[in-house]
TIRO-2110 file (N, C-alpha, C; in Angstrom, 1 decimal):
// TIRO-2110
39.3, 4.9, 22.2, N, 1, A
40.2, 6.0, 22.4, CA, 1, A
39.4, 7.3, 22.0, C, 1, A
39.9, 8.4, 22.5, N, 2, A
39.2, 9.7, 22.3, CA, 2, A
40.0, 10.5, 21.3, C, 2, A
39.2, 11.2, 20.4, N, 3, A
39.8, 12.0, 19.3, CA, 3, A
39.0, 13.3, 19.1, C, 3, A
39.7, 14.3, 18.5, N, 4, A
39.1, 15.4, 18.0, CA, 4, A
38.5, 15.1, 16.6, C, 4, A
37.3, 15.3, 16.3, N, 5, A
36.7, 15.1, 15.0, CA, 5, A
35.8, 16.3, 14.6, C, 5, A
36.0, 16.7, 13.3, N, 6, A
35.2, 17.8, 12.8, CA, 6, A
33.7, 17.3, 12.6, C, 6, A
32.8, 18.2, 12.6, N, 7, A
31.4, 18.0, 12.2, CA, 7, A
31.3, 18.3, 10.8, C, 7, A
30.3, 17.7, 10.1, N, 8, A
30.0, 18.1, 8.7, CA, 8, A
28.5, 18.1, 8.6, C, 8, A
28.1, 18.7, 7.5, N, 9, A
26.6, 18.7, 7.2, CA, 9, A
26.2, 17.3, 7.0, C, 9, A
25.1, 16.9, 7.6, N, 10, A
24.6, 15.6, 7.5, CA, 10, A
24.4, 15.1, 6.0, C, 10, A
24.8, 13.9, 5.7, N, 11, A
24.7, 13.4, 4.3, CA, 11, A
23.2, 13.4, 3.8, C, 11, A
22.3, 13.4, 4.7, N, 12, A
20.9, 13.5, 4.3, CA, 12, A
20.4, 14.9, 4.3, C, 12, A
21.3, 15.9, 4.5, N, 13, A
21.0, 17.3, 4.4, CA, 13, A
20.3, 17.9, 5.6, C, 13, A
20.1, 17.1, 6.7, N, 14, A
19.4, 17.6, 7.9, CA, 14, A
20.4, 17.6, 9.0, C, 14, A
20.8, 18.8, 9.5, N, 15, A
21.6, 18.8, 10.7, CA, 15, A
23.1, 18.6, 10.4, C, 15, A
23.8, 18.2, 11.4, N, 16, A
25.2, 17.9, 11.3, CA, 16, A
25.5, 16.5, 11.9, C, 16, A
26.7, 16.0, 11.5, N, 17, A
27.1, 14.7, 12.0, CA, 17, A
28.6, 14.7, 12.0, C, 17, A
29.3, 13.8, 12.8, N, 18, A
30.7, 13.7, 12.8, CA, 18, A
31.2, 13.3, 11.4, C, 18, A
32.4, 13.9, 11.0, N, 19, A
33.0, 13.6, 9.7, CA, 19, A
33.7, 12.3, 9.8, C, 19, A
33.0, 11.2, 9.8, N, 20, A
33.5, 9.9, 9.9, CA, 20, A
32.9, 8.9, 8.9, C, 20, A
33.6, 7.9, 8.5, N, 21, A
33.0, 6.9, 7.6, CA, 21, A
31.9, 6.2, 8.4, C, 21, A
30.9, 5.7, 7.6, N, 22, A
29.7, 5.1, 8.2, CA, 22, A
30.0, 3.9, 9.1, C, 22, A
31.1, 3.2, 8.9, N, 23, A
31.4, 2.0, 9.6, CA, 23, A
32.1, 2.2, 10.9, C, 23, A
32.4, 3.4, 11.3, N, 24, A
33.1, 3.7, 12.6, CA, 24, A
32.1, 4.0, 13.7, C, 24, A
32.1, 3.2, 14.7, N, 25, A
31.3, 3.5, 15.9, CA, 25, A
31.8, 4.7, 16.7, C, 25, A
30.9, 5.5, 17.2, N, 26, A
31.4, 6.7, 18.0, CA, 26, A
30.4, 7.0, 19.1, C, 26, A
31.0, 7.7, 20.1, N, 27, A
30.2, 8.3, 21.2, CA, 27, A
30.7, 9.8, 21.3, C, 27, A
29.8, 10.7, 21.3, N, 28, A
30.2, 12.1, 21.5, CA, 28, A
30.4, 12.3, 23.0, C, 28, A
31.6, 12.9, 23.3, N, 29, A
31.9, 13.3, 24.7, CA, 29, A
31.4, 14.7, 24.9, C, 29, A
31.9, 15.6, 24.1, N, 30, A
31.5, 17.0, 24.2, CA, 30, A
32.0, 17.7, 22.9, C, 30, A
31.5, 18.9, 22.6, N, 31, A
32.0, 19.6, 21.5, CA, 31, A
32.1, 21.1, 21.7, C, 31, A
32.8, 21.7, 20.8, N, 32, A
33.1, 23.1, 20.8, CA, 32, A
32.2, 23.8, 19.9, C, 32, A
31.1, 24.4, 20.4, N, 33, A
30.0, 24.9, 19.6, CA, 33, A
30.4, 26.2, 18.8, C, 33, A
31.5, 26.9, 19.3, N, 34, A
31.9, 28.1, 18.6, CA, 34, A
33.0, 28.0, 17.7, C, 34, A
33.5, 26.8, 17.4, N, 35, A
34.7, 26.6, 16.5, CA, 35, A
34.2, 26.7, 15.1, C, 35, A
35.2, 27.0, 14.2, N, 36, A
34.9, 27.0, 12.8, CA, 36, A
36.0, 26.4, 12.1, C, 36, A
36.0, 25.2, 11.5, N, 37, A
34.8, 24.3, 11.5, CA, 37, A
34.5, 23.8, 12.9, C, 37, A
33.3, 23.4, 13.1, N, 38, A
32.9, 22.9, 14.4, CA, 38, A
33.4, 21.5, 14.6, C, 38, A
33.9, 21.2, 15.8, N, 39, A
34.5, 19.9, 16.1, CA, 39, A
34.1, 19.5, 17.5, C, 39, A
34.4, 18.3, 17.8, N, 40, A
34.1, 17.7, 19.1, CA, 40, A
35.1, 16.7, 19.5, C, 40, A
35.0, 16.2, 20.8, N, 41, A
35.8, 15.1, 21.2, CA, 41, A
34.8, 13.9, 21.2, C, 41, A
35.3, 12.8, 20.5, N, 42, A
34.5, 11.6, 20.3, CA, 42, A
35.3, 10.4, 20.8, C, 42, A
34.6, 9.5, 21.4, N, 43, A
35.2, 8.2, 21.7, CA, 43, A
34.9, 7.4, 20.4, C, 43, A
36.0, 6.9, 19.7, N, 44, A
35.9, 6.1, 18.5, CA, 44, A
36.3, 4.7, 18.7, C, 44, A
35.7, 3.8, 18.0, N, 45, A
36.1, 2.4, 18.0, CA, 45, A
36.7, 2.2, 16.7, C, 45, A
38.1, 2.2, 16.7, N, 46, A
38.9, 2.1, 15.4, CA, 46, A
39.8, 1.0, 15.5, C, 46, A
40.1, 0.4, 14.3, N, 47, A
41.1, -0.6, 14.2, CA, 47, A
42.5, 0.0, 14.1, C, 47, A
42.6, 1.2, 13.5, N, 48, A
43.9, 2.0, 13.4, CA, 48, A
43.5, 3.4, 13.7, C, 48, A
44.4, 4.1, 14.3, N, 49, A
44.0, 5.5, 14.8, CA, 49, A
44.9, 6.6, 14.2, C, 49, A
45.6, 6.4, 13.1, N, 50, A
46.5, 7.4, 12.6, CA, 50, A
45.8, 8.6, 11.9, C, 50, A
44.5, 8.4, 11.5, N, 51, A
43.8, 9.4, 10.7, CA, 51, A
43.3, 10.6, 11.6, C, 51, A
43.0, 10.3, 12.8, N, 52, A
42.3, 11.3, 13.7, CA, 52, A
43.2, 11.8, 14.8, C, 52, A
43.0, 13.1, 15.2, N, 53, A
43.9, 13.7, 16.2, CA, 53, A
43.5, 13.3, 17.6, C, 53, A
44.4, 12.7, 18.3, N, 54, A
44.2, 12.3, 19.7, CA, 54, A
44.1, 13.5, 20.6, C, 54, A
43.3, 13.3, 21.7, N, 55, A
43.3, 14.3, 22.8, CA, 55, A
44.5, 14.0, 23.7, C, 55, A
44.8, 14.9, 24.6, N, 56, A
46.0, 14.7, 25.5, CA, 56, A
45.9, 13.4, 26.4, C, 56, A
47.0, 12.9, 26.7, N, 57, A
47.0, 11.7, 27.6, CA, 57, A
46.3, 12.1, 29.0, C, 57, A
46.6, 13.3, 29.4, N, 58, A
45.9, 13.7, 30.7, CA, 58, A
44.4, 13.7, 30.6, C, 58, A
43.9, 14.2, 29.5, N, 59, A
42.4, 14.2, 29.3, CA, 59, A
41.9, 12.8, 29.2, C, 59, A
42.6, 12.0, 28.5, N, 60, A
42.2, 10.6, 28.3, CA, 60, A
42.1, 9.9, 29.7, C, 60, A
43.1, 10.1, 30.6, N, 61, A
43.0, 9.6, 31.9, CA, 61, A
41.9, 10.1, 32.8, C, 61, A
41.7, 11.5, 32.6, N, 62, A
40.6, 12.1, 33.4, CA, 62, A
39.2, 11.6, 32.9, C, 62, A
39.0, 11.5, 31.6, N, 63, A
37.8, 11.0, 31.1, CA, 63, A
37.5, 9.6, 31.5, C, 63, A
38.6, 8.7, 31.4, N, 64, A
38.4, 7.4, 31.9, CA, 64, A
38.1, 7.3, 33.3, C, 64, A
38.7, 8.2, 34.1, N, 65, A
38.4, 8.2, 35.6, CA, 65, A
37.0, 8.7, 35.8, C, 65, A
36.6, 9.8, 35.2, N, 66, A
35.3, 10.3, 35.4, CA, 66, A
34.2, 9.3, 34.9, C, 66, A
34.5, 8.5, 33.9, N, 67, A
33.5, 7.5, 33.5, CA, 67, A
33.2, 6.5, 34.5, C, 67, A
34.0, 6.4, 35.5, N, 68, A
33.7, 5.4, 36.6, CA, 68, A
32.6, 5.9, 37.5, C, 68, A
32.3, 7.2, 37.4, N, 69, A
31.1, 7.7, 38.2, CA, 69, A
30.4, 8.7, 37.3, C, 69, A
29.3, 8.2, 36.7, N, 70, A
28.6, 9.0, 35.6, CA, 70, A
28.3, 10.4, 36.0, C, 70, A
27.9, 10.7, 37.3, N, 71, A
27.6, 12.1, 37.6, CA, 71, A
28.8, 13.1, 37.3, C, 71, A
30.0, 12.6, 37.6, N, 72, A
31.2, 13.5, 37.4, CA, 72, A
31.3, 13.7, 35.9, C, 72, A
31.2, 12.6, 35.1, N, 73, A
31.3, 12.7, 33.7, CA, 73, A
30.2, 13.7, 33.1, C, 73, A
29.0, 13.5, 33.5, N, 74, A
27.9, 14.3, 33.0, CA, 74, A
28.0, 15.8, 33.4, C, 74, A
28.4, 16.0, 34.7, N, 75, A
28.6, 17.4, 35.1, CA, 75, A
29.7, 18.1, 34.4, C, 75, A
30.8, 17.4, 34.2, N, 76, A
32.0, 17.9, 33.5, CA, 76, A
31.6, 18.3, 32.1, C, 76, A
30.9, 17.4, 31.4, N, 77, A
30.5, 17.6, 30.0, CA, 77, A
29.5, 18.8, 30.0, C, 77, A
28.6, 18.9, 30.9, N, 78, A
27.6, 20.0, 30.9, CA, 78, A
28.4, 21.3, 31.1, C, 78, A
29.3, 21.4, 32.1, N, 79, A
30.1, 22.6, 32.3, CA, 79, A
30.9, 23.0, 31.1, C, 79, A
31.5, 22.1, 30.5, N, 80, A
32.4, 22.4, 29.3, CA, 80, A
31.5, 22.9, 28.2, C, 80, A
30.4, 22.3, 27.9, N, 81, A
29.5, 22.7, 26.8, CA, 81, A
29.0, 24.1, 27.1, C, 81, A
28.7, 24.4, 28.4, N, 82, A
28.2, 25.7, 28.8, CA, 82, A
29.3, 26.8, 28.5, C, 82, A
30.5, 26.5, 28.8, N, 83, A
31.6, 27.4, 28.5, CA, 83, A
31.8, 27.7, 27.0, C, 83, A
31.6, 26.7, 26.2, N, 84, A
31.8, 26.8, 24.7, CA, 84, A
30.7, 27.7, 24.1, C, 84, A
29.6, 28.0, 24.8, N, 85, A
28.6, 28.9, 24.2, CA, 85, A
29.1, 30.3, 24.2, C, 85, A
30.0, 30.7, 25.1, N, 86, A
30.4, 32.1, 25.2, CA, 86, A
31.9, 32.2, 25.0, C, 86, A
32.7, 31.2, 24.7, N, 87, A
34.1, 31.2, 24.5, CA, 87, A
34.5, 30.5, 23.3, C, 87, A
35.6, 31.0, 22.6, N, 88, A
36.2, 30.2, 21.5, CA, 88, A
37.4, 29.6, 22.0, C, 88, A
37.6, 28.3, 21.7, N, 89, A
38.8, 27.6, 22.1, CA, 89, A
39.5, 27.0, 20.9, C, 89, A
40.8, 27.0, 21.0, N, 90, A
41.6, 26.1, 20.1, CA, 90, A
41.5, 24.7, 20.7, C, 90, A
41.9, 23.7, 19.9, N, 91, A
41.8, 22.4, 20.4, CA, 91, A
42.6, 22.2, 21.7, C, 91, A
43.8, 22.8, 21.7, N, 92, A
44.7, 22.7, 22.9, CA, 92, A
44.1, 23.4, 24.1, C, 92, A
43.5, 24.5, 23.9, N, 93, A
42.9, 25.3, 25.0, CA, 93, A
41.6, 24.5, 25.5, C, 93, A
40.9, 23.9, 24.6, N, 94, A
39.7, 23.1, 24.9, CA, 94, A
40.1, 21.9, 25.8, C, 94, A
41.1, 21.2, 25.3, N, 95, A
41.6, 20.1, 26.0, CA, 95, A
42.1, 20.5, 27.4, C, 95, A
42.8, 21.5, 27.6, N, 96, A
43.3, 22.0, 28.9, CA, 96, A
42.2, 22.4, 29.8, C, 96, A
41.2, 23.1, 29.2, N, 97, A
40.1, 23.6, 30.0, CA, 97, A
39.2, 22.5, 30.5, C, 97, A
39.0, 21.5, 29.6, N, 98, A
38.2, 20.3, 30.0, CA, 98, A
38.9, 19.5, 31.1, C, 98, A
40.2, 19.4, 31.0, N, 99, A
41.0, 18.8, 32.1, CA, 99, A
40.7, 19.5, 33.4, C, 99, A
40.8, 20.9, 33.4, N, 100, A
40.5, 21.6, 34.6, CA, 100, A
39.1, 21.4, 35.2, C, 100, A
38.2, 21.4, 34.3, N, 101, A
36.8, 21.2, 34.8, CA, 101, A
36.6, 19.8, 35.4, C, 101, A
37.1, 18.8, 34.7, N, 102, A
37.0, 17.4, 35.3, CA, 102, A
37.7, 17.4, 36.7, C, 102, A
38.9, 17.9, 36.8, N, 103, A
39.6, 17.9, 38.1, CA, 103, A
38.7, 18.6, 39.2, C, 103, A
38.1, 19.7, 38.8, N, 104, A
37.2, 20.4, 39.8, CA, 104, A
36.1, 19.5, 40.2, C, 104, A
35.4, 18.9, 39.2, N, 105, A
34.3, 18.0, 39.5, CA, 105, A
34.8, 16.8, 40.4, C, 105, A
35.9, 16.3, 40.1, N, 106, A
36.5, 15.2, 41.0, CA, 106, A
36.7, 15.8, 42.4, C, 106, A
37.3, 17.0, 42.5, N, 107, A
37.6, 17.5, 43.9, CA, 107, A
36.3, 17.8, 44.6, C, 107, A
35.2, 18.3, 43.9, N, 108, A
33.9, 18.5, 44.6, CA, 108, A
33.3, 17.2, 45.1, C, 108, A
33.5, 16.2, 44.4, N, 109, A
33.0, 14.9, 44.7, CA, 109, A
33.6, 14.3, 46.0, C, 109, A
34.8, 14.8, 46.4, N, 110, A
35.5, 14.3, 47.6, CA, 110, A
34.7, 14.6, 48.8, C, 110, A
33.8, 15.5, 48.8, N, 111, A
33.0, 15.9, 50.0, CA, 111, A
31.8, 15.0, 50.1, C, 111, A
31.5, 14.1, 49.2, N, 112, A
30.3, 13.3, 49.3, CA, 112, A
30.5, 12.1, 50.2, C, 112, A
29.5, 11.4, 50.4, N, 113, A
29.6, 10.3, 51.4, CA, 113, A
30.6, 9.2, 50.9, C, 113, A
30.7, 8.9, 49.7, N, 114, A
31.7, 8.0, 49.1, CA, 114, A
32.8, 8.9, 48.6, C, 114, A
33.9, 8.3, 48.4, N, 115, A
35.1, 9.0, 48.0, CA, 115, A
35.7, 8.5, 46.7, C, 115, A
35.9, 9.5, 45.8, N, 116, A
36.5, 9.2, 44.5, CA, 116, A
38.0, 9.4, 44.7, C, 116, A
38.8, 8.3, 44.8, N, 117, A
40.2, 8.4, 45.2, CA, 117, A
41.2, 8.0, 44.1, C, 117, A
42.3, 8.6, 44.2, N, 118, A
43.4, 8.3, 43.2, CA, 118, A
44.2, 7.1, 43.7, C, 118, A
44.3, 6.1, 42.8, N, 119, A
45.1, 4.9, 43.1, CA, 119, A
46.6, 5.3, 43.1, C, 119, A
47.3, 4.7, 44.0, N, 120, A
48.8, 5.0, 44.1, CA, 120, A
49.6, 4.0, 43.3, C, 120, A
49.0, 2.8, 43.2, N, 121, A
49.8, 1.7, 42.5, CA, 121, A
48.9, 0.8, 41.7, C, 121, A
49.4, 0.0, 40.8, N, 122, A
48.6, -0.9, 40.0, CA, 122, A
48.3, -2.1, 40.8, C, 122, A
47.1, -2.7, 40.5, N, 123, A
46.8, -4.0, 40.8, CA, 123, A
46.4, -4.6, 39.5, C, 123, A
47.3, -5.5, 39.0, N, 124, A
47.2, -5.9, 37.6, CA, 124, A
45.8, -6.4, 37.2, C, 124, A
45.3, -5.7, 36.1, N, 125, A
44.1, -6.1, 35.5, CA, 125, A
42.9, -5.3, 36.0, C, 125, A
43.0, -4.6, 37.1, N, 126, A
41.8, -3.9, 37.5, CA, 126, A
41.9, -2.6, 38.3, C, 126, A
43.1, -2.3, 38.7, N, 127, A
43.4, -1.0, 39.4, CA, 127, A
44.6, -0.4, 38.8, C, 127, A
44.6, 0.9, 38.4, N, 128, A
45.7, 1.5, 37.7, CA, 128, A
46.1, 2.8, 38.4, C, 128, A
47.4, 2.9, 38.7, N, 129, A
47.9, 4.1, 39.4, CA, 129, A
47.6, 5.3, 38.6, C, 129, A
47.3, 6.4, 39.4, N, 130, A
47.0, 7.7, 38.9, CA, 130, A
45.6, 7.8, 38.3, C, 130, A
44.8, 6.8, 38.3, N, 131, A
43.4, 6.9, 37.9, CA, 131, A
42.5, 6.8, 39.2, C, 131, A
41.3, 7.3, 39.0, N, 132, A
40.4, 7.4, 40.2, CA, 132, A
39.3, 6.4, 40.2, C, 132, A
38.9, 5.9, 41.4, N, 133, A
38.0, 4.9, 41.7, CA, 133, A
37.1, 5.3, 42.9, C, 133, A
35.9, 4.7, 42.9, N, 134, A
35.0, 4.9, 44.0, CA, 134, A
35.4, 4.0, 45.2, C, 134, A
35.6, 4.7, 46.3, N, 135, A
36.0, 3.9, 47.5, CA, 135, A
34.7, 4.1, 48.4, C, 135, A
34.2, 3.0, 48.9, N, 136, A
32.9, 3.0, 49.6, CA, 136, A
33.0, 3.0, 51.1, C, 136, A
34.0, 2.3, 51.7, N, 137, A
34.1, 2.3, 53.1, CA, 137, A
35.5, 1.8, 53.6, C, 137, A
35.8, 2.0, 54.8, N, 138, A
37.0, 1.5, 55.4, CA, 138, A
36.7, 0.8, 56.7, C, 138, A
37.6, -0.2, 57.0, N, 139, A
37.4, -0.9, 58.2, CA, 139, A
38.8, -1.5, 58.6, C, 139, A
38.9, -1.9, 59.9, N, 140, A
40.1, -2.4, 60.4, CA, 140, A
40.0, -3.9, 60.4, C, 140, A
40.9, -4.6, 59.6, N, 141, A
41.0, -6.0, 59.6, CA, 141, A
42.3, -6.5, 60.0, C, 141, A
42.3, -7.2, 61.2, N, 142, A
43.5, -7.8, 61.7, CA, 142, A
44.6, -6.7, 61.9, C, 142, A
44.2, -5.5, 62.4, N, 143, A
45.1, -4.4, 62.7, CA, 143, A
45.5, -3.6, 61.5, C, 143, A
44.9, -3.9, 60.3, N, 144, A
45.3, -3.1, 59.1, CA, 144, A
44.1, -2.4, 58.6, C, 144, A
44.2, -1.2, 58.2, N, 145, A
43.2, -0.4, 57.6, CA, 145, A
43.0, -0.8, 56.1, C, 145, A
41.8, -1.3, 55.8, N, 146, A
41.5, -1.7, 54.4, CA, 146, A
40.3, -0.9, 53.9, C, 146, A
40.2, -0.7, 52.6, N, 147, A
39.0, 0.0, 52.0, CA, 147, A
38.4, -1.0, 51.0, C, 147, A
37.1, -0.7, 50.8, N, 148, A
36.3, -1.4, 49.8, CA, 148, A
36.1, -0.4, 48.6, C, 148, A
36.4, -0.9, 47.4, N, 149, A
36.3, 0.0, 46.3, CA, 149, A
35.6, -0.7, 45.1, C, 149, A
35.1, 0.1, 44.1, N, 150, A
34.4, -0.5, 43.0, CA, 150, A
35.3, -0.5, 41.8, C, 150, A
35.3, -1.7, 41.1, N, 151, A
36.1, -1.9, 39.9, CA, 151, A
35.3, -1.5, 38.7, C, 151, A
36.0, -1.4, 37.6, N, 152, A
35.3, -1.1, 36.3, CA, 152, A
34.1, -2.0, 36.0, C, 152, A
34.2, -3.2, 36.4, N, 153, A
33.1, -4.2, 36.1, CA, 153, A
32.1, -4.3, 37.3, C, 153, A
32.2, -3.3, 38.2, N, 154, A
31.2, -3.1, 39.3, CA, 154, A
31.3, -4.2, 40.4, C, 154, A
32.5, -4.8, 40.5, N, 155, A
32.7, -5.7, 41.7, CA, 155, A
33.3, -4.9, 42.8, C, 155, A
33.1, -5.3, 44.0, N, 156, A
33.7, -4.6, 45.2, CA, 156, A
34.8, -5.5, 45.7, C, 156, A
36.0, -4.8, 45.8, N, 157, A
37.2, -5.5, 46.3, CA, 157, A
37.7, -4.8, 47.5, C, 157, A
38.5, -5.4, 48.3, N, 158, A
39.1, -4.8, 49.5, CA, 158, A
40.7, -4.9, 49.3, C, 158, A
41.3, -3.7, 49.6, N, 159, A
42.7, -3.7, 49.5, CA, 159, A
43.2, -2.7, 50.7, C, 159, A
44.5, -2.7, 51.0, N, 160, A
45.0, -1.7, 52.0, CA, 160, A
44.6, -0.3, 51.6, C, 160, A
44.2, 0.5, 52.6, N, 161, A
43.9, 1.9, 52.3, CA, 161, A
45.1, 2.7, 51.7, C, 161, A
46.3, 2.2, 52.0, N, 162, A
47.5, 2.9, 51.5, CA, 162, A
47.6, 2.8, 50.0, C, 162, A
46.8, 2.0, 49.3, N, 163, A
46.8, 1.9, 47.9, CA, 163, A
46.1, 3.1, 47.2, C, 163, A
45.5, 3.9, 48.0, N, 164, A
44.8, 5.1, 47.5, CA, 164, A
45.3, 6.4, 48.2, C, 164, A
45.2, 7.5, 47.5, N, 165, A
45.5, 8.8, 48.1, CA, 165, A
44.3, 9.3, 48.9, C, 165, A
44.3, 9.1, 50.2, N, 166, A
43.1, 9.5, 51.0, CA, 166, A
43.6, 10.4, 52.2, C, 166, A
42.8, 11.5, 52.3, N, 167, A
43.1, 12.4, 53.4, CA, 167, A
42.5, 11.8, 54.7, C, 167, A
42.9, 12.4, 55.8, N, 168, A
42.3, 12.0, 57.1, CA, 168, A
40.8, 12.2, 57.1, C, 168, A
40.3, 13.4, 56.5, N, 169, A
38.9, 13.6, 56.4, CA, 169, A
38.2, 12.6, 55.6, C, 169, A
38.8, 12.2, 54.5, N, 170, A
38.1, 11.2, 53.7, CA, 170, A
38.1, 9.8, 54.4, C, 170, A
39.1, 9.5, 55.1, N, 171, A
39.1, 8.2, 55.9, CA, 171, A
38.0, 8.2, 57.0, C, 171, A
37.7, 9.4, 57.6, N, 172, A
36.7, 9.5, 58.5, CA, 172, A
35.3, 9.3, 57.9, C, 172, A
35.1, 9.9, 56.7, N, 173, A
33.9, 9.6, 55.9, CA, 173, A
33.7, 8.2, 55.7, C, 173, A
34.7, 7.5, 55.2, N, 174, A
34.7, 6.1, 54.8, CA, 174, A
34.4, 5.2, 56.0, C, 174, A
35.0, 5.6, 57.2, N, 175, A
34.8, 4.8, 58.4, CA, 175, A
33.4, 4.8, 58.9, C, 175, A
32.7, 5.9, 58.6, N, 176, A
31.2, 6.1, 59.0, CA, 176, A
30.4, 5.1, 58.1, C, 176, A
30.9, 4.7, 57.0, N, 177, A
30.1, 3.8, 56.1, CA, 177, A
30.3, 2.3, 56.4, C, 177, A
31.3, 2.0, 57.3, N, 178, A
31.6, 0.6, 57.7, CA, 178, A
30.4, -0.1, 58.3, C, 178, A
END
């Protein structure tokens, strides 16, 4: 899960580190360089989560979606960190702005050869409504339009194209990949 965590002076006196117990695993997503105290968004591996401040559900969904295509994740992080060099954000403002940036990166990706599309409904265990997935191609099988898409564990599955929010332009792109 993702949380806001303050930075502290490193226990060894060199640099900074997240203000966490040593036994908690973490991954830095991005941080607010101009905050005082300085804090960031971290993915933490916790048994209980009551001690740290969660980010918004919207940002959780967007980060999870972006992590399915590392360039979106990396570009979003880069753009957010660039903005923090010249702007001060509260945690709520930071959360909202990061959501906007990720959405823009997702929208920009739609013009690429493959399409990052929003799922309309759940497929239990591997596809979740309102989250985004890479759709690779479309084709007609027995009179029905189906798409091939990549799951979290990098398997390729086929389902009806109607399971994703796809524009006519996106379907044309996917058809060229068949």
